C-alpha positions as CSV (number, residue, x, y, z in Angstrom):
1,X,-32.9,-11.1,3.6
2,X,-33.5,-8.3,6.0
3,X,-35.8,-5.5,4.9
4,X,-34.2,-2.2,3.9
5,X,-34.9,1.1,5.6
6,X,-38.4,2.5,5.7
7,X,-39.9,-0.6,4.3
8,X,-37.6,-0.7,1.2
9,X,-37.7,-4.1,-0.6
10,X,-34.2,-3.9,-2.0
11,X,-32.6,-5.2,1.1
12,X,-30.6,-3.1,3.6
13,X,-27.2,-3.6,1.9
14,X,-28.3,-2.4,-1.5
15,X,-30.6,0.4,-0.4
16,X,-28.9,3.7,-1.2
17,X,-31.0,5.6,1.3
18,X,-30.2,3.2,4.1
19,X,-26.5,3.0,3.4
20,X,-26.1,6.8,3.1
21,X,-28.2,7.5,6.3
22,X,-25.3,6.1,8.4
23,X,-22.6,8.1,6.7
24,X,-21.3,11.4,7.7
25,X,-20.6,14.0,5.1
26,X,-17.1,15.4,4.9
27,X,-15.6,17.8,2.3
28,X,-12.1,17.1,1.0
29,X,-9.9,19.0,-1.4
30,X,-8.4,17.1,-4.3
31,X,-5.7,18.1,-6.8
32,X,-6.7,18.5,-10.4
33,X,-5.0,15.2,-11.4
34,X,-6.9,13.3,-8.7
35,X,-10.2,14.9,-9.7
36,X,-9.6,13.9,-13.3
37,X,-8.8,10.3,-12.2
38,X,-11.9,9.8,-10.0
39,X,-14.2,11.5,-12.6
40,X,-12.8,9.1,-15.2
41,X,-13.4,6.1,-13.0
42,X,-17.0,7.2,-12.5
43,X,-17.4,8.0,-16.3
44,X,-16.2,4.5,-17.2
45,X,-18.8,3.0,-14.9
46,X,-16.2,1.5,-12.5
47,X,-17.8,3.4,-9.6
48,X,-21.1,5.2,-9.1
49,X,-19.7,8.3,-7.4
50,X,-16.6,10.1,-6.5
51,X,-17.3,9.3,-2.9
52,X,-17.2,5.6,-3.8
53,X,-13.8,6.0,-5.4
54,X,-12.4,7.8,-2.4
55,X,-13.9,5.2,0.1
56,X,-12.3,2.4,-2.0
57,X,-9.0,4.1,-2.0
58,X,-9.1,4.6,1.8
59,X,-10.0,1.0,2.3
60,X,-7.0,-0.1,0.2
61,X,-4.7,2.2,2.2
62,X,-6.0,0.7,5.4
63,X,-5.4,-2.8,4.1
64,X,-1.9,-1.9,3.0
65,X,-1.1,-0.4,6.4
66,X,-2.5,-3.4,8.2
67,X,-0.4,-5.7,6.0
68,X,2.7,-3.6,6.8
69,X,2.0,-4.0,10.5
70,X,1.5,-7.7,10.1
71,X,4.7,-8.1,8.1
72,X,6.6,-6.1,10.8
73,X,5.2,-8.3,13.6
74,X,6.1,-11.5,11.6
75,X,9.7,-10.2,10.9
76,X,10.1,-9.3,14.6
77,X,9.0,-12.8,15.6
78,X,11.4,-14.4,13.1
79,X,14.3,-12.4,14.5
80,X,13.3,-13.4,18.0
81,X,13.1,-17.1,17.0
82,X,16.6,-17.0,15.5
83,X,18.1,-15.5,18.6
């Protein structure tokens, strides 16, 4: 396993300091229901931080959009094959 940052022995993927060093901080505004939801997820232990919940949600949104594009391309190909 590759060493973590600054000689960390935990491995670079699990080293919090290393992972966060590559991230850029952004501030976002959430509605009260969304704040309550993400705080509940963290409180349940599902995630370690609100940022982790938001990152997961964005990844899922990206996957959903990619699947929609893929389905659209497959549908267009099917229509073209029938013509």
